[in-house]
C-alpha positions as CSV (number, residue, x, y, z in Angstrom):
1,M,165.2,-51.7,-4.9
2,N,164.5,-51.6,-1.1
3,G,162.6,-54.2,0.8
4,A,159.2,-52.5,0.8
5,V,159.2,-51.9,-2.9
6,R,160.3,-55.5,-3.5
7,T,157.6,-56.8,-1.3
8,G,155.0,-54.7,-3.0
9,Y,156.1,-55.8,-6.4
10,V,155.9,-59.5,-5.4
11,L,152.4,-59.0,-3.9
12,A,151.2,-57.2,-7.0
13,I,152.4,-60.1,-9.2
14,L,150.8,-62.6,-6.9
15,A,147.5,-60.7,-6.9
16,L,147.5,-60.6,-10.8
17,L,148.1,-64.4,-10.9
18,A,145.5,-65.1,-8.3
19,A,142.8,-62.8,-9.7
20,P,141.6,-65.2,-12.5
21,I,141.4,-68.1,-10.0
22,V,139.3,-66.0,-7.6
23,V,137.0,-64.9,-10.4
24,V,136.5,-68.5,-11.7
25,A,135.9,-69.7,-8.1
26,G,133.3,-67.0,-7.6
27,V,131.6,-67.9,-10.8
28,S,131.4,-71.6,-9.8
29,L,129.2,-70.5,-6.8
30,N,126.4,-69.0,-8.8
31,A,123.0,-70.2,-7.7
32,Q,121.6,-69.7,-11.2
33,Q,122.9,-71.0,-14.5
34,A,124.9,-67.8,-15.3
35,L,128.5,-66.8,-15.3
36,L,128.3,-63.8,-13.0
37,F,131.0,-62.3,-10.7
38,P,130.4,-61.6,-8.0
39,P,127.5,-64.1,-7.9
40,P,124.2,-62.5,-6.8
41,E,123.3,-65.7,-5.0
42,T,125.7,-68.4,-3.9
43,S,125.2,-72.2,-4.0
44,L,127.2,-75.4,-4.3
45,R,124.7,-77.0,-6.6
46,W,127.0,-77.0,-9.6
47,Y,129.7,-78.9,-7.6
48,G,127.2,-81.7,-7.0
49,A,126.0,-81.5,-10.6
50,L,129.5,-82.3,-11.9
51,F,129.5,-85.6,-10.1
52,T,125.9,-86.6,-10.7
53,T,125.4,-85.6,-14.4
54,S,126.4,-88.3,-16.9
55,D,127.2,-85.6,-19.5
56,W,130.1,-84.5,-17.2
57,L,130.9,-87.8,-15.4
58,V,131.9,-89.6,-18.6
59,P,134.4,-86.8,-19.7
60,L,135.7,-86.7,-16.1
61,R,136.3,-90.5,-16.1
62,N,138.0,-90.3,-19.6
63,S,140.3,-87.5,-18.4
64,L,141.4,-89.3,-15.3
65,V,142.0,-92.6,-17.2
66,I,143.9,-90.9,-20.0
67,A,146.0,-88.8,-17.6
68,A,146.9,-91.7,-15.4
69,A,147.8,-94.1,-18.2
70,S,149.6,-91.5,-20.4
71,A,151.7,-90.3,-17.4
72,A,152.7,-93.9,-16.7
73,L,153.6,-94.4,-20.3
74,A,155.7,-91.2,-20.3
75,V,157.6,-92.4,-17.3
76,L,158.2,-95.9,-18.8
77,V,159.6,-94.3,-21.9
78,A,161.6,-91.6,-20.1
79,L,163.3,-93.9,-17.6
80,P,165.4,-96.1,-19.9
81,L,166.1,-93.0,-22.1
82,A,167.4,-91.0,-19.2
83,L,169.4,-93.9,-17.9
84,H,171.1,-94.5,-21.3
85,V,172.0,-90.8,-21.7
86,W,173.4,-90.7,-18.1
87,S,175.5,-93.8,-18.5
88,R,176.7,-93.4,-22.1
89,S,178.3,-90.7,-24.1
90,G,178.6,-90.0,-27.8
91,W,176.3,-89.0,-30.6
92,L,173.6,-91.6,-29.8
93,A,173.2,-90.3,-26.3
94,R,173.0,-86.7,-27.5
95,A,170.5,-87.8,-30.2
96,L,168.4,-89.5,-27.6
97,S,168.6,-86.5,-25.2
98,T,167.4,-84.2,-28.0
99,L,164.6,-86.7,-28.9
100,G,163.5,-86.7,-25.3
101,V,162.9,-82.9,-25.2
102,A,161.7,-82.6,-28.9
103,P,158.0,-82.9,-28.1
104,F,158.1,-79.6,-26.2
105,M,160.2,-77.9,-28.8
106,L,157.4,-78.1,-31.4
107,P,154.1,-76.2,-31.2
108,P,151.4,-78.5,-29.8
109,V,149.3,-78.1,-33.0
110,I,152.1,-79.4,-35.1
111,S,152.5,-82.5,-32.9
112,A,148.7,-82.9,-32.9
113,L,148.6,-82.8,-36.7
114,G,151.3,-85.5,-36.8
115,F,149.4,-87.7,-34.4
116,L,146.2,-87.2,-36.4
117,V,147.8,-88.3,-39.6
118,F,149.5,-91.3,-37.9
119,W,146.3,-92.6,-36.2
120,V,144.1,-92.1,-39.3
121,T,146.7,-94.0,-41.4
122,I,146.7,-97.1,-39.1
123,G,143.0,-97.0,-38.4
124,M,143.0,-96.1,-34.7
125,Y,141.6,-92.5,-34.9
126,G,139.1,-91.8,-32.2
127,Q,140.2,-94.5,-29.8
128,M,141.2,-93.9,-26.2
129,T,144.4,-95.9,-26.8
130,A,145.4,-93.4,-29.4
131,T,144.9,-90.5,-27.0
132,I,146.8,-92.2,-24.2
133,V,149.8,-92.9,-26.5
134,S,149.7,-89.4,-28.0
135,H,149.7,-87.8,-24.6
136,G,152.4,-90.2,-23.3
137,V,154.7,-89.3,-26.2
138,F,154.0,-85.6,-26.0
139,L,154.6,-85.4,-22.3
140,V,157.7,-87.6,-22.1
141,T,159.8,-84.5,-21.8
142,L,158.7,-83.8,-18.3
143,P,159.8,-87.1,-16.7
144,V,163.0,-87.0,-18.9
145,V,163.9,-83.7,-17.3
146,T,163.1,-84.7,-13.7
147,L,164.9,-88.1,-14.1
148,S,167.9,-86.3,-15.6
149,L,168.1,-84.0,-12.6
150,G,167.9,-87.0,-10.3
151,L,170.7,-88.9,-12.1
152,G,172.8,-85.8,-12.3
153,A,172.5,-85.3,-8.5
154,M,173.3,-88.9,-7.8
155,D,176.7,-89.6,-6.1
156,P,178.7,-91.8,-8.6
157,A,180.6,-93.3,-5.6
158,L,177.4,-95.2,-4.6
159,V,177.2,-97.0,-7.9
160,E,180.9,-97.7,-7.9
161,A,180.8,-99.1,-4.4
162,A,177.9,-101.4,-5.3
163,R,179.8,-102.7,-8.4
164,T,183.0,-103.1,-6.3
165,M,181.0,-105.3,-3.9
166,G,180.1,-107.6,-6.9
167,A,176.6,-106.4,-7.7
168,T,175.5,-106.9,-11.3
169,R,174.1,-104.1,-13.4
170,G,170.5,-105.3,-12.7
171,Q,171.2,-105.4,-8.9
172,V,172.7,-101.9,-9.0
173,L,169.7,-100.6,-10.8
174,R,167.2,-102.2,-8.4
175,T,168.9,-101.5,-5.1
176,V,170.8,-98.3,-5.7
177,I,169.6,-96.3,-8.7
178,L,165.8,-96.8,-8.6
179,P,165.4,-96.1,-4.9
180,L,167.4,-92.8,-5.3
181,L,165.3,-91.9,-8.3
182,L,161.9,-92.6,-6.8
183,P,161.2,-89.0,-5.9
184,Y,162.0,-87.9,-9.4
185,I,159.9,-90.7,-10.9
186,V,157.0,-89.6,-8.8
187,S,157.4,-85.9,-9.6
188,G,157.8,-86.7,-13.4
189,Y,154.6,-88.8,-13.2
190,A,152.8,-86.0,-11.4
191,F,153.8,-83.3,-13.8
192,A,152.7,-85.4,-16.8
193,F,149.4,-86.3,-15.1
194,V,148.4,-82.7,-14.4
195,L,149.3,-81.5,-17.9
196,S,147.5,-84.4,-19.5
197,L,144.3,-83.4,-17.6
198,N,144.5,-79.9,-19.0
199,E,145.6,-80.8,-22.5
200,Y,143.1,-79.9,-25.3
201,I,144.7,-79.7,-28.7
202,I,146.1,-83.2,-29.1
203,A,143.1,-84.8,-27.4
204,Y,140.7,-83.0,-29.8
205,M,142.8,-83.8,-32.9
206,V,143.3,-87.4,-32.0
207,A,139.9,-88.3,-30.5
208,G,137.6,-85.6,-31.7
209,F,134.1,-86.1,-30.3
210,T,134.6,-89.9,-29.8
211,V,136.6,-89.8,-26.5
212,E,135.5,-86.6,-24.8
213,T,137.7,-85.3,-22.1
214,L,136.9,-82.4,-19.7
215,P,138.7,-79.7,-21.7
216,I,136.9,-80.9,-24.9
217,K,133.6,-81.0,-23.0
218,I,134.1,-77.4,-21.8
219,F,134.8,-76.1,-25.3
220,N,131.8,-78.1,-26.7
221,S,129.5,-76.7,-24.0
222,L,130.4,-73.1,-25.0
223,R,128.5,-73.7,-28.3
224,Y,125.3,-74.3,-26.5
225,G,125.3,-72.0,-23.5
226,Y,127.3,-71.1,-20.4
227,T,127.0,-73.1,-17.2
228,P,128.9,-72.7,-13.9
229,I,129.9,-76.4,-14.2
230,M,132.7,-75.2,-16.5
231,A,134.0,-73.0,-13.7
232,V,133.7,-75.9,-11.3
233,V,135.9,-78.0,-13.6
234,A,138.5,-75.2,-13.6
235,V,138.5,-75.0,-9.8
236,L,138.8,-78.8,-9.6
237,F,141.8,-78.7,-11.9
238,V,143.5,-76.0,-9.9
239,A,142.8,-77.7,-6.6
240,L,144.2,-81.0,-8.0
241,A,147.3,-79.3,-9.3
242,V,147.9,-77.5,-6.0
243,A,147.4,-80.8,-4.1
244,V,149.8,-82.7,-6.4
245,F,152.6,-80.1,-6.4
246,G,152.0,-79.4,-2.7
247,L,152.6,-83.1,-1.9
248,I,155.7,-83.0,-4.1
249,G,157.0,-79.9,-2.3
250,R,156.2,-81.4,1.1
251,F,157.5,-85.0,0.7
252,G,159.6,-84.9,-2.5
253,N,162.3,-82.4,-1.5
254,L,161.4,-79.8,-4.2
255,P,164.7,-77.8,-4.0
256,R,166.5,-81.1,-4.8
257,L,164.2,-81.8,-7.7
258,L,165.2,-78.4,-9.1
259,G,168.9,-79.3,-8.8
260,A,169.7,-77.3,-5.6
261,D,171.8,-80.1,-4.1
262,R,174.0,-80.2,-7.2
263,V,174.5,-76.4,-7.1
264,E,175.5,-76.5,-3.4
265,E,178.1,-79.2,-4.0
266,R,179.9,-76.8,-6.3
């Protein structure tokens, strides 16, 4: 495959990927309450409506709170798990490693059904705490993977040098390991945050109509009529994801997060 064909192929794939985003962005600019593309008349009224209408502000607040808290919970669970797997060997470490990626090995609807039964059994169905914990457990795989990459790329000589100088395990963790892991912690949090914002199945099964997030609000609105605010929410999600991952790529050394340094060392 020569250079021109390869370039054309890549551009065609990029165009196919970008086309839905372009259509949704165009729909969000409709002046009237209609989902038309291209819009006959353009307006930014629906962007203002998203932040001034209580019907949409409450789901927006719920989504941000749940995403921020569940991403933090996922990192808090993933960090000790990844550290144990990195520093230990044997069947327990392998079992914990499998447990860390297990949530993404099951279809989301299966996990959602399990969470539903659990929260109904203990009487917490429909509470925001249940949604936060469910998202945190379901998304723990993401920070587990990023932290495992960071630990795998870490130079063991740094840890050994610190221990040789008399540092305790706690001091090594605070002064050597955690500073080196910070980019991976931030990236794992960001991945979990963005996916929690867009997650629908678990949020719907765990909270139903009690704690309405933006994805749930969109699907509920489809029952009563179309509004360009739904397209505005989609554009907002895409812009937020681009901003988060763009910052990770700019300041977080994205090739290293993907394990490039470890490959080069070989």
